[in-house]
C-alpha positions as CSV (number, residue, x, y, z in Angstrom):
1,X,-13.8,-0.9,79.9
2,X,-10.4,-0.7,78.0
3,X,-9.0,1.6,75.4
4,X,-7.0,0.6,72.8
5,X,-4.6,3.6,71.5
6,X,-3.6,3.2,68.1
7,X,0.3,4.5,67.0
8,X,0.9,5.6,63.3
9,X,4.6,5.6,64.5
10,X,6.7,2.5,66.3
11,X,6.4,3.1,69.9
12,X,9.4,0.6,70.6
13,X,11.8,1.5,68.0
14,X,15.5,1.7,69.0
15,X,18.0,3.4,66.7
16,X,20.7,1.7,68.8
17,X,19.7,-1.6,67.4
18,X,19.0,-0.6,63.2
19,X,19.4,-3.8,60.8
20,X,20.5,-3.2,57.2
21,X,17.3,-3.2,55.1
22,X,16.4,-5.9,51.8
23,X,16.2,-4.0,49.2
24,X,13.1,-4.9,45.9
25,X,16.2,-6.4,43.7
26,X,17.2,-8.0,47.4
27,X,20.5,-6.7,47.6
28,X,20.9,-5.3,51.4
29,X,21.4,-1.8,52.3
30,X,23.8,-0.7,54.6
31,X,23.1,3.0,54.3
32,X,19.7,3.6,54.9
33,X,19.0,2.5,58.1
34,X,15.7,4.6,59.2
35,X,17.7,6.5,62.1
36,X,15.2,8.6,62.6
37,X,11.8,9.1,63.0
38,X,10.7,11.6,60.7
39,X,6.9,13.7,61.7
40,X,5.4,16.8,60.6
41,X,3.7,19.4,61.8
42,X,0.1,18.5,61.9
43,X,0.6,14.9,61.4
44,X,-1.0,12.5,63.1
45,X,1.0,10.7,66.2
46,X,-1.7,8.1,67.6
47,X,-5.9,7.8,67.9
48,X,-7.8,6.1,70.3
49,X,-10.4,2.7,69.1
50,X,-13.2,1.6,71.6
51,X,-12.7,-1.8,69.9
52,X,-9.9,-3.3,69.5
53,X,-8.7,-3.6,66.1
54,X,-7.5,-6.2,63.9
55,X,-4.4,-7.9,64.8
56,X,-2.6,-6.9,61.6
57,X,-2.8,-3.7,62.9
58,X,0.5,-3.0,64.5
59,X,1.6,-1.2,67.6
60,X,-1.8,-1.1,69.8
61,X,-2.0,-0.4,73.7
62,X,-4.4,-1.6,75.8
63,X,-5.3,1.4,78.3
64,X,-7.8,1.4,81.2
65,X,-8.7,5.1,80.3
66,X,-8.6,7.6,77.5
67,X,-5.9,9.9,78.7
68,X,-3.0,10.7,75.6
69,X,0.3,10.6,77.0
70,X,1.0,13.4,75.2
71,X,4.0,15.1,75.7
72,X,6.2,18.0,74.1
73,X,5.5,19.5,71.1
74,X,2.4,17.1,70.5
75,X,-1.3,18.5,70.8
76,X,-4.7,17.2,70.6
77,X,-6.8,17.3,67.7
78,X,-9.2,20.4,68.3
79,X,-11.8,18.9,65.5
80,X,-11.5,15.4,66.9
81,X,-10.7,14.7,70.7
82,X,-9.5,11.2,69.7
83,X,-6.9,12.3,67.6
84,X,-3.3,13.3,68.7
85,X,-1.3,15.5,66.4
86,X,2.2,16.5,65.7
87,X,2.9,20.0,66.6
88,X,6.1,20.7,64.8
89,X,8.8,18.8,63.2
90,X,10.5,16.8,64.0
91,X,10.8,12.9,65.4
92,X,8.9,11.5,67.8
93,X,9.6,8.5,70.4
94,X,8.3,7.9,74.2
95,X,10.2,9.5,76.8
96,X,9.3,8.7,80.4
97,X,5.9,7.2,79.3
98,X,4.7,10.5,76.9
99,X,4.5,10.9,72.7
100,X,7.3,13.7,72.7
101,X,9.1,15.0,69.2
102,X,11.9,16.8,69.7
103,X,12.8,19.4,66.7
104,X,16.8,18.8,67.6
105,X,18.3,15.5,66.4
106,X,21.3,14.4,68.4
107,X,24.1,12.3,66.7
108,X,26.2,11.6,69.4
109,X,28.6,9.3,67.1
110,X,30.1,9.5,63.9
111,X,28.0,8.7,60.5
112,X,28.8,5.3,59.7
113,X,27.3,2.0,59.1
114,X,25.9,2.3,62.8
115,X,23.7,5.4,61.4
116,X,23.3,4.8,58.0
117,X,22.3,8.1,56.1
118,X,20.4,10.6,58.3
119,X,17.1,12.6,56.8
120,X,15.8,15.2,59.4
121,X,13.0,17.9,59.4
122,X,14.9,19.7,62.0
123,X,18.4,20.5,63.1
124,X,20.9,17.9,63.3
125,X,24.0,18.0,65.2
126,X,26.4,15.2,64.9
127,X,28.9,15.2,67.6
128,X,31.4,13.0,65.6
129,X,32.4,12.7,62.4
130,X,30.4,12.4,59.0
131,X,32.4,9.3,57.1
132,X,33.1,8.9,53.7
133,X,30.3,7.6,51.6
134,X,27.4,8.9,54.4
135,X,24.6,11.1,54.1
136,X,23.5,14.3,56.3
137,X,20.4,16.3,55.8
138,X,18.5,18.6,58.3
139,X,17.2,22.3,58.2
140,X,20.7,23.0,60.2
141,X,23.6,21.0,60.0
142,X,26.5,21.3,62.6
143,X,29.4,18.5,62.4
144,X,31.6,19.2,65.7
145,X,34.2,16.6,64.1
146,X,35.8,16.2,60.5
147,X,33.4,15.8,57.6
148,X,34.5,13.2,55.0
149,X,34.1,12.4,51.6
150,X,30.3,12.9,52.8
151,X,27.7,14.8,51.1
152,X,26.0,17.6,53.6
153,X,22.9,19.4,52.7
154,X,20.9,21.5,54.8
155,X,17.7,24.2,54.2
156,X,19.6,26.6,55.9
157,X,23.1,26.7,57.4
158,X,26.1,24.0,58.3
159,X,28.9,23.9,60.0
160,X,31.6,22.4,60.3
161,X,33.5,22.5,63.6
162,X,37.0,20.9,62.5
163,X,36.8,21.1,58.8
164,X,36.3,19.3,55.8
165,X,38.8,16.5,54.3
166,X,36.6,16.1,51.5
167,X,38.9,13.4,49.1
168,X,37.5,15.0,46.2
169,X,34.0,13.1,46.9
170,X,32.6,15.3,49.9
171,X,29.8,18.1,48.7
172,X,28.5,20.3,50.9
173,X,25.5,22.3,50.4
174,X,23.2,25.2,52.2
175,X,20.5,27.2,51.0
176,X,21.9,29.9,53.5
177,X,25.7,29.5,55.0
178,X,28.4,27.6,54.9
179,X,31.1,28.0,57.6
180,X,33.9,25.5,58.0
181,X,37.2,25.3,60.3
182,X,38.4,24.5,57.1
183,X,38.0,22.8,53.2
184,X,40.3,20.7,51.2
185,X,39.3,18.9,48.0
186,X,35.6,19.8,48.4
187,X,32.9,20.6,46.5
188,X,31.1,23.5,48.2
189,X,27.7,25.5,47.3
190,X,26.3,28.2,49.7
191,X,22.7,30.3,48.7
192,X,24.7,33.2,50.6
193,X,28.0,33.3,51.8
194,X,30.7,30.9,52.4
195,X,33.4,31.3,55.5
196,X,36.7,29.5,56.1
197,X,38.1,30.2,59.3
198,X,41.5,28.5,57.8
199,X,42.3,27.6,54.4
200,X,40.6,26.9,51.3
201,X,42.3,24.1,49.2
202,X,41.9,22.2,45.8
203,X,38.1,23.1,46.0
204,X,35.5,24.3,44.0
205,X,33.0,26.7,45.6
206,X,29.8,28.4,44.5
207,X,28.8,31.2,47.1
208,X,25.3,33.0,46.2
209,X,26.7,36.2,47.9
210,X,30.7,36.1,49.1
211,X,33.2,34.0,49.7
212,X,35.8,34.9,52.8
213,X,39.0,32.9,52.9
214,X,40.9,33.8,56.4
215,X,44.2,32.1,55.4
216,X,45.1,30.6,52.5
217,X,43.0,29.9,49.1
218,X,44.9,27.8,46.8
219,X,43.9,26.0,43.6
220,X,40.5,24.9,42.4
221,X,37.7,27.2,41.3
222,X,35.8,29.8,43.6
223,X,32.7,31.7,42.1
224,X,31.2,34.6,43.8
225,X,28.4,36.6,42.8
226,X,29.6,39.8,44.1
227,X,32.8,39.1,46.6
228,X,35.8,37.0,47.3
229,X,38.2,38.1,50.7
230,X,41.3,36.1,51.1
231,X,43.1,37.4,54.1
232,X,46.3,35.3,53.9
233,X,47.4,34.1,50.4
234,X,46.1,33.7,47.0
235,X,47.2,30.9,44.8
236,X,49.9,28.7,45.2
237,X,51.9,29.5,42.1
238,X,51.9,28.7,38.5
239,X,52.3,24.5,38.8
240,X,48.4,25.4,40.8
241,X,46.0,26.5,39.0
242,X,43.4,29.0,41.3
243,X,40.7,30.4,39.1
244,X,38.0,33.2,40.8
245,X,34.8,34.2,38.8
246,X,32.6,36.8,39.6
247,X,29.5,38.9,38.5
248,X,27.3,36.0,37.5
249,X,24.6,33.9,40.1
250,X,26.6,31.3,41.9
251,X,24.1,28.8,41.9
252,X,22.8,29.1,38.4
253,X,26.8,28.3,37.8
254,X,26.4,25.3,40.0
255,X,24.2,24.1,37.6
256,X,25.9,24.5,34.6
257,X,29.1,22.6,36.2
258,X,26.6,19.7,37.0
259,X,25.8,19.5,33.9
260,X,29.0,20.1,32.3
261,X,29.4,16.9,34.2
262,X,26.6,14.9,33.3
263,X,27.6,15.7,29.6
264,X,30.6,14.4,30.2
265,X,29.7,11.0,31.1
266,X,27.2,11.0,27.9
267,X,29.9,11.5,25.5
268,X,32.4,9.2,26.8
269,X,29.4,6.5,27.6
270,X,28.5,7.0,23.8
271,X,32.3,7.0,22.9
272,X,32.2,3.2,24.8
273,X,28.8,1.7,22.8
274,X,30.6,3.5,19.5
275,X,34.0,1.3,20.0
276,X,32.1,-1.9,20.9
277,X,29.5,-1.9,17.8
278,X,32.9,-1.0,15.8
279,X,34.7,-3.9,16.7
280,X,31.3,-6.3,17.7
281,X,28.9,-6.1,14.4
282,X,27.0,-8.9,15.9
283,X,26.4,-6.9,18.6
284,X,24.4,-4.5,16.8
285,X,20.5,-5.3,18.1
286,X,22.1,-4.8,21.3
287,X,23.9,-1.3,21.2
288,X,22.5,0.7,18.6
289,X,19.2,1.3,20.7
290,X,21.9,2.1,23.6
291,X,23.2,4.4,20.5
292,X,20.3,6.5,20.2
293,X,18.6,6.9,23.8
294,X,22.7,8.1,24.7
295,X,22.1,10.9,21.9
296,X,18.9,11.8,22.4
297,X,19.7,12.4,26.4
298,X,23.2,14.5,25.1
299,X,20.6,16.0,23.4
300,X,18.6,17.6,25.6
301,X,21.2,18.3,28.1
302,X,23.2,20.3,25.2
303,X,19.5,22.2,24.5
304,X,19.3,22.5,28.6
305,X,22.6,23.9,28.7
306,X,22.6,26.4,26.0
307,X,18.9,27.5,27.5
308,X,20.6,28.2,31.0
309,X,23.7,30.2,29.8
310,X,21.3,32.3,27.8
311,X,19.9,32.8,30.5
312,X,23.1,33.8,32.6
313,X,22.8,37.4,32.7
314,X,25.3,39.2,34.6
315,X,25.1,41.2,37.9
316,X,24.0,45.0,37.1
317,X,26.5,46.7,38.7
318,X,29.9,44.8,38.1
319,X,31.6,47.4,39.2
320,X,30.8,46.4,42.8
321,X,32.6,43.2,42.3
322,X,35.5,42.6,44.0
323,X,38.5,40.5,45.0
324,X,40.1,41.4,48.0
325,X,43.7,40.0,49.1
326,X,44.7,42.0,51.8
327,X,47.9,38.9,52.2
328,X,49.7,38.0,49.0
329,X,49.0,37.2,45.6
330,X,50.7,34.6,43.5
331,X,51.5,34.2,40.1
332,X,49.2,31.9,38.0
333,X,46.0,33.2,40.0
334,X,43.1,33.7,36.5
335,X,40.3,36.2,37.9
336,X,37.3,36.5,35.6
337,X,34.5,39.2,36.1
338,X,32.1,39.6,33.7
339,X,33.4,39.0,30.6
340,X,36.6,40.7,32.0
341,X,39.8,38.2,32.9
342,X,43.0,38.7,34.1
343,X,46.1,36.5,34.1
344,X,48.2,37.0,37.2
345,X,51.7,36.9,36.4
346,X,53.7,38.5,39.3
347,X,53.9,38.6,42.8
348,X,51.5,40.9,44.1
349,X,50.5,41.9,48.3
350,X,47.8,44.0,49.9
351,X,45.5,44.6,46.2
352,X,42.0,44.8,45.3
353,X,40.4,43.7,42.2
354,X,38.0,45.0,40.7
355,X,36.2,45.5,37.4
356,X,36.1,48.9,35.7
357,X,35.3,49.8,31.5
358,X,35.4,45.7,30.4
359,X,38.6,45.5,32.1
360,X,40.1,44.5,35.6
361,X,42.4,47.1,37.5
362,X,44.4,46.6,40.8
363,X,44.6,48.7,44.0
364,X,46.0,49.0,46.7
365,X,46.0,48.9,49.5
366,X,43.0,45.9,49.4
367,X,40.8,47.6,51.6
368,X,40.9,51.6,50.2
369,X,37.6,51.1,48.4
370,X,35.7,48.8,50.7
371,X,32.4,50.2,52.4
């Protein structure tokens, strides 16, 4: 007697021979190739049938006995012995003849046009670079080579062992912590802490709890709810704008930043439509509806921005906020803690900036107020 094993994944899937997919509009998608077959815990992987399914049912094996090829991280359904389920989140494939789920995805090359974007339900280790224009998403994401102008998002933490060369295109996000060898021209959002082992250059950082930079922090904007530590040098001189903001929810500040960018885009679009209508009045039927739609979107975004700022409460104890710099501080650095603001106009060394009585005071040595 024959039994039929119906798979709910592709048992012949080959991640080394992926082809671009055709979109609904007829264009070809070279970025989303489906590199991995994700499954969630409890998801049906395969089931036995006594009768051969219809020809339209794919991925059917004919077997002489009804023994599941059950491998790592799979289990037989306790309520139905004919069903094989996933017992963990991960990717599914056949390993040595057994249906197997791995919880960690090792990508042993660059993330590029050979792999496409990576979306995985477990941990991701990229043994190469994450190339410009591509994205990686996982629980924990580790990149052993450089992250370029890419998008990396982790529901826990990100580790960039060789650093981030963002080219003003990179966005690295983590609900937990982010650690990088260095970062330049990058946007970083960490729900908890950000640690840069080298220099942080011309970047925008939003750190939920603290930002630690072991070498230089030069240019850009660093926002942390409570604590910023720069061991080497803070600021690059009067010609380089370096802004530090503490005392507010950094994640909400990031949302306000995104909303602000969207408002600027809508304003530019509205200006473009209005100018086109002014020069081509015969196109009134085309541009007036576009102008009305854009104005409506702008109104909604501005209302949302007001709500966001109305709810942007300062941390309860601004006195606990610190900017600690054992090294050098260059003129031109601007520090804001709550409603207090300070523009550094002189060369300083081994100092700590803190909030006191609606003002920012400077103490030395840097670490005397810690702990």
